[in-house]
N, CA, C and O of each residue as an XYZ file, in Angstrom:
352
protein
N     126.280    207.275    177.117
C     126.204    208.032    178.326
C     125.082    208.954    178.416
O     124.958    209.838    177.568
N     124.175    208.809    179.465
C     123.041    209.453    179.104
C     123.176    211.118    179.763
O     124.221    211.441    180.328
N     121.905    212.205    179.610
C     122.268    213.359    179.902
C     122.408    213.521    181.257
O     121.693    212.899    182.042
N     123.261    214.299    181.617
C     123.603    214.800    183.204
C     122.418    215.235    184.028
O     122.364    215.007    185.237
N     121.355    215.939    183.285
C     120.053    216.562    183.634
C     119.522    216.851    182.784
O     120.095    217.052    181.714
N     118.002    217.002    182.974
C     117.362    217.896    181.915
C     117.736    219.224    181.750
O     117.264    219.769    180.752
N     118.467    219.897    182.471
C     119.028    221.305    182.062
C     120.034    221.234    181.326
O     120.239    222.209    180.603
N     121.010    220.049    181.259
C     121.985    219.803    180.497
C     121.490    219.682    179.243
O     121.804    220.468    178.348
N     120.633    218.633    179.066
C     119.840    218.316    177.871
C     119.219    219.433    177.107
O     119.372    219.566    175.893
N     118.432    220.325    177.941
C     117.744    221.373    177.176
C     118.995    222.541    176.839
O     118.783    223.366    175.950
N     120.145    222.557    177.508
C     121.095    223.187    176.874
C     121.690    222.819    175.458
O     121.877    223.631    174.552
N     121.904    221.727    175.421
C     122.335    220.644    174.335
C     121.314    220.893    173.325
O     121.701    221.531    172.346
N     119.943    220.483    173.354
C     119.145    220.901    172.363
C     118.837    222.132    171.768
O     118.369    222.274    170.638
N     119.199    223.281    172.807
C     119.117    224.764    172.238
C     120.292    224.910    171.320
O     120.197    225.555    170.276
N     121.368    224.335    171.685
C     122.621    224.640    170.731
C     122.447    223.996    169.630
O     122.628    224.593    168.568
N     122.044    222.590    169.642
C     121.627    221.967    168.373
C     120.641    222.289    167.518
O     120.760    221.970    166.335
N     119.705    222.854    167.892
C     118.450    223.683    167.085
C     119.192    225.064    166.531
O     118.875    225.484    165.418
N     119.968    225.608    167.155
C     120.528    227.054    166.679
C     121.908    226.840    165.593
O     122.358    227.651    164.783
N     122.311    225.643    165.864
C     123.554    225.343    164.663
C     122.981    224.705    163.657
O     123.499    225.002    162.581
N     121.823    223.687    163.562
C     120.951    223.156    162.568
C     120.365    224.406    161.858
O     120.516    224.427    160.636
N     119.833    225.266    162.332
C     119.192    226.532    161.841
C     120.176    226.992    160.921
O     119.861    227.134    159.739
N     121.461    227.272    161.362
C     122.601    228.069    160.762
C     123.145    227.219    159.371
O     123.879    227.737    158.529
N     122.610    225.742    159.298
C     123.088    224.956    158.379
C     124.712    224.665    158.514
O     125.431    224.165    157.648
N     125.021    225.027    159.577
C     126.376    224.448    159.703
C     126.786    222.737    160.499
O     126.075    222.275    161.391
N     127.749    222.171    160.080
C     127.828    220.792    160.355
C     128.461    220.871    161.963
O     129.079    221.862    162.351
N     128.262    219.934    162.639
C     128.913    219.524    163.850
C     130.382    220.253    163.818
O     130.702    221.181    164.561
N     131.223    219.649    162.806
C     132.429    219.415    162.744
C     133.093    220.983    162.511
O     134.092    221.447    163.060
N     132.269    221.578    161.592
C     132.542    223.086    161.333
C     132.247    224.025    162.216
O     132.756    225.144    162.272
N     131.297    223.512    163.022
C     130.789    224.246    164.113
C     131.876    224.302    165.375
O     132.156    225.325    166.000
N     132.333    223.196    165.570
C     133.151    222.774    166.633
C     134.527    223.686    166.201
O     135.107    224.368    167.047
N     134.906    223.627    165.008
C     136.216    224.340    164.287
C     136.023    225.804    164.612
O     136.913    226.479    165.129
N     134.716    226.316    164.260
C     134.478    227.720    164.476
C     134.610    228.325    165.955
O     134.939    229.485    166.203
N     134.269    227.247    166.975
C     134.002    227.368    168.254
C     135.422    227.316    168.859
O     135.573    227.839    169.963
N     136.632    226.656    168.161
C     137.704    226.164    168.673
C     137.700    225.250    169.935
O     138.430    225.220    170.925
N     136.577    224.484    169.537
C     136.236    223.217    170.499
C     136.454    222.065    169.537
O     136.488    222.155    168.310
N     136.614    220.848    170.353
C     136.856    219.288    169.633
C     135.158    218.893    169.161
O     134.134    219.144    169.796
N     135.266    218.371    168.161
C     133.871    217.974    167.420
C     133.509    217.239    168.399
O     132.320    217.454    168.637
N     134.124    216.179    169.348
C     133.191    215.108    170.109
C     132.813    216.102    171.358
O     131.688    215.894    171.813
N     133.568    217.154    171.993
C     133.342    217.828    172.865
C     131.566    218.487    172.657
O     130.596    218.356    173.404
N     131.703    219.189    171.357
C     130.464    219.810    170.970
C     129.192    218.668    170.951
O     128.057    218.894    171.373
N     129.701    217.298    170.316
C     128.522    216.219    170.122
C     128.534    215.981    171.734
O     127.343    215.797    171.985
N     129.081    215.911    172.659
C     128.839    215.811    174.072
C     127.613    216.804    174.824
O     126.588    216.459    175.413
N     128.101    217.995    174.578
C     127.269    219.164    174.780
C     125.610    218.906    174.399
O     124.678    218.748    175.187
N     125.594    218.921    172.948
C     124.494    218.541    172.437
C     123.807    217.403    172.901
O     122.579    217.485    172.898
N     124.364    216.276    173.331
C     123.662    215.183    174.174
C     123.414    215.341    175.298
O     122.651    214.561    175.868
N     124.073    216.559    176.048
C     123.785    216.785    177.540
C     124.416    216.207    178.416
O     123.989    216.152    179.569
N     125.691    215.598    178.001
C     126.145    214.807    178.603
C     127.645    215.766    179.236
O     128.385    215.408    180.153
N     127.743    216.945    178.467
C     129.107    217.720    179.220
C     128.594    219.033    180.188
O     127.634    219.767    179.951
N     129.271    219.084    181.032
C     128.956    220.583    181.652
C     129.867    221.601    181.043
O     131.078    221.378    181.053
N     129.334    222.839    180.446
C     129.627    223.412    179.670
C     130.283    224.739    180.681
O     129.618    225.249    181.582
N     131.635    225.146    180.348
C     131.968    226.597    180.924
C     131.283    227.639    180.628
O     130.459    227.679    179.714
N     131.627    228.757    181.530
C     130.845    230.121    181.254
C     132.020    230.690    180.062
O     131.785    231.776    179.533
N     132.933    230.134    179.775
C     134.085    230.446    178.844
C     133.746    230.003    177.590
O     133.589    230.745    176.621
N     133.627    228.784    177.588
C     133.131    227.897    176.271
C     131.436    228.366    176.021
O     131.237    228.366    174.807
N     130.450    228.674    176.622
C     129.116    229.115    176.419
C     129.344    230.426    175.671
O     128.644    230.656    174.685
N     130.221    231.256    176.043
C     130.467    232.645    175.128
C     130.985    231.849    173.913
O     130.203    231.787    172.965
N     132.028    231.306    173.801
C     132.561    230.847    172.265
C     131.477    230.414    171.641
O     131.238    230.853    170.516
N     130.536    229.384    172.304
C     129.413    228.949    171.356
C     128.412    229.806    170.883
O     127.922    229.760    169.755
N     128.114    230.614    171.805
C     127.128    231.967    171.234
C     127.559    232.639    170.109
O     126.890    232.882    169.105
N     128.891    232.972    170.361
C     129.627    233.807    169.107
C     129.504    233.118    167.811
O     129.113    233.615    166.754
N     129.963    231.674    168.074
C     129.974    231.106    166.830
C     128.632    230.834    166.253
O     128.531    230.717    165.032
N     127.638    230.727    166.991
C     126.317    230.714    166.408
C     125.744    232.084    165.731
O     124.817    232.253    164.938
N     126.744    233.095    166.410
C     126.337    234.647    166.111
C     124.994    235.030    166.581
O     124.133    235.564    165.882
N     124.870    234.659    168.034
C     123.730    235.278    168.676
C     124.212    235.593    170.290
O     125.130    235.003    170.861
N     123.499    236.498    170.781
C     123.929    236.797    172.095
C     123.712    235.541    172.849
O     123.002    234.590    172.522
N     124.573    235.718    174.111
C     124.393    234.621    175.001
C     122.972    234.714    175.677
O     122.329    233.672    175.813
N     122.508    235.789    176.060
C     121.284    235.773    176.660
C     120.102    235.252    175.388
O     118.963    234.955    175.750
N     120.412    235.191    174.202
C     119.608    234.448    173.201
C     119.755    233.036    173.550
O     118.821    232.336    173.943
N     120.853    232.676    173.406
C     121.095    231.192    173.676
C     120.163    230.685    175.210
O     119.501    229.647    175.218
N     120.231    231.303    176.025
C     119.832    230.899    177.078
C     118.377    231.081    177.120
O     117.747    230.251    177.775
N     117.733    232.028    176.531
C     116.313    232.261    176.391
C     115.736    230.702    175.299
O     114.803    229.945    175.566
N     116.417    230.659    174.417
C     116.103    229.149    173.624
C     116.321    228.078    174.488
O     115.589    227.104    174.308
N     117.166    228.015    175.404
C     117.474    227.227    176.591
C     116.199    226.914    177.551
O     115.823    225.789    177.881
N     115.625    228.137    177.921
C     114.462    227.986    178.674
C     113.343    227.529    177.819
O     112.475    226.917    178.442
N     113.170    227.655    176.706
C     112.120    227.136    175.772
C     112.428    225.550    175.704
O     111.424    224.850    175.564
N     113.667    224.885    175.782
C     113.724    223.759    175.809
C     113.608    222.741    176.925
O     113.583    221.524    176.742
N     113.526    223.481    178.353
C     113.201    222.858    179.239
C     111.802    221.952    179.740
O     110.685    222.407    179.497
N     111.912    221.084    180.213
C     110.595    220.483    180.607
C     109.766    221.430    181.612
O     110.223    221.970    182.619
N     108.691    221.501    181.212
C     107.795    222.647    182.019
C     107.998    222.421    183.490
O     108.079    223.435    184.182
N     108.111    221.023    184.189
C     108.199    220.671    185.249
C     109.510    221.304    185.801
O     109.618    221.642    186.980
N     110.532    221.450    184.846
C     111.707    222.083    185.654
C     111.889    223.588    185.465
O     113.078    223.894    185.566
N     111.120    224.573    185.234
C     110.985    226.033    185.330
C     110.851    226.320    186.712
O     110.040    225.804    187.480
N     111.500    226.975    186.912
C     111.329    227.833    188.593
C     110.259    228.765    188.483
O     109.494    228.886    187.526
N     110.273    229.486    189.664
C     108.959    230.713    189.916
C     109.548    231.727    188.668
O     110.755    231.831    188.448
N     108.674    232.335    188.017
C     109.136    233.520    187.240
C     109.574    232.949    186.087
O     109.760    233.877    185.301
N     109.881    231.736    185.484
C     110.679    231.387    184.370
C     109.447    230.493    183.470
O     108.592    229.703    183.870
N     109.703    230.889    182.394
C     108.549    230.480    181.281
C     108.618    231.008    180.098
O     109.117    232.127    179.974
N     108.114    230.279    178.958
C     107.779    230.759    177.923
C     106.778    232.107    177.722
O     106.504    232.509    176.592
């Protein structure tokens, strides 16, 4: 399945980068989030639309503030997708 959108792909990439930087496997990460491993895999591939509640669970499991996760997301966006006033 392809990514839902460049925004979904960017969020997935941001989560994957933070997870890998923490040295945790996808399976262990999913368990710490209380989510299924295949769901986390779908998020990281940009295939899933993440609810706000799950975004908070993911940020908590990564030990980052939700705003830090979204900042990383903005840096992963293709430049043509950045809106006015948004950018690295």
